[in-house]
Structures are given as C-alpha cells and as structure tokens.
Phi, psi and omega in degrees: 000320178295317179301314182296318185276322189240350180104168186296318181300317179294322179296316179295318179297315180295318179297316179298314179300318181294312182292329179305323181267314187296321184297326177290316178300314181299314180300315180296319178294317178298315181300315182293315185285336186241019175052045174265113184288156172301153179056039183270010172064202184292327178295318177296320179294315179302315180297314182295322178300325179286350182250003179291159176304319180302328184296338182267348181238347179242168175252125183225150179223153175248136181211179178048049181281136170231181178297329187245007181197165169205163178246144183236127182236134173265100185277335172219123181242123183302320181297309184290321178298319178295318179297319179298314179300324181275005181059038174259154175294154177300144177291124183283078191267009184304311181295326177291313181299323178300315178295310184301303185288325177296312181293321178298309182297317181293332176291323177292314181201115183299346180281345185284132176257142181241131175234141175274126175275314182194140178194144178306132024264016178306135186299330182277352179299136179095354178279289177266331181201162180276318176213155179222142183224141176248127178247134180219161180219000000 
C-alpha cells in the first residue's frame, strides 16, 4: 500500500523502520519461548531462524555449514512469489534484509556477522532462491 501510494523509496523506508524494531522483538520472544540462551552462537541462530514467523509461510534452507559459518536461503518467499505471479518486479528488499537479518542474528548473539549473498534487486535473485545470507562467528 505504501509503494502504491507513495512510491518504492517510501515503501523501502517504511519496511526498514518496521523490521529494525520487529526483528529484535521477534528474536527475543523466540529466545524466551524456546529456551535459546543469549550468546548461543550459530546453533542458537539456526534454531531461531526455524521458529520465525517467516519459517511457517516461506520455504527456507540452510546449507554450506562449517564450524564457523552457515548459509541461509529463502527458496520461496510469499511476498516475492506473489509479485512474480502479478507480473510485478521483485521488491528490492536487500537494504531491508540487511537490517532485518543483522539485527536478528545480533540479538541471538552479538558475535555473529551477517553478509548478504544475494537479494533483490540483485539480478540473480529469484533464480535458485530469492535471498541468501551467510552467518559467521
């Protein structure tokens, strides 16, 4: 609705503001409800990612795991899939995702670093997956 009324820049700004706050709240609630301790590292993050609201409506996979890192891929995203069906361009959510995933991971454990592998508007987004993130500690 923001995009339609005010344009893409306003939509991205509103989305970023919302996720900046919500992702921390969501991480803290997941940690409390599922006994994930603070500073629980990558194992705590993997568990928490599987318990996010998104995990129940999107398809996500974890891959390329090492002792100090793993990659997280959103292979089907309801928002992006709906836009694709409506023949709309993908929502350029990379800047939003950086805020969202960085804040979520840091709430689980401040030592975790987040890197974007690919996310719209990257040209390859939507081919094998919509977005990909590398978490390391």
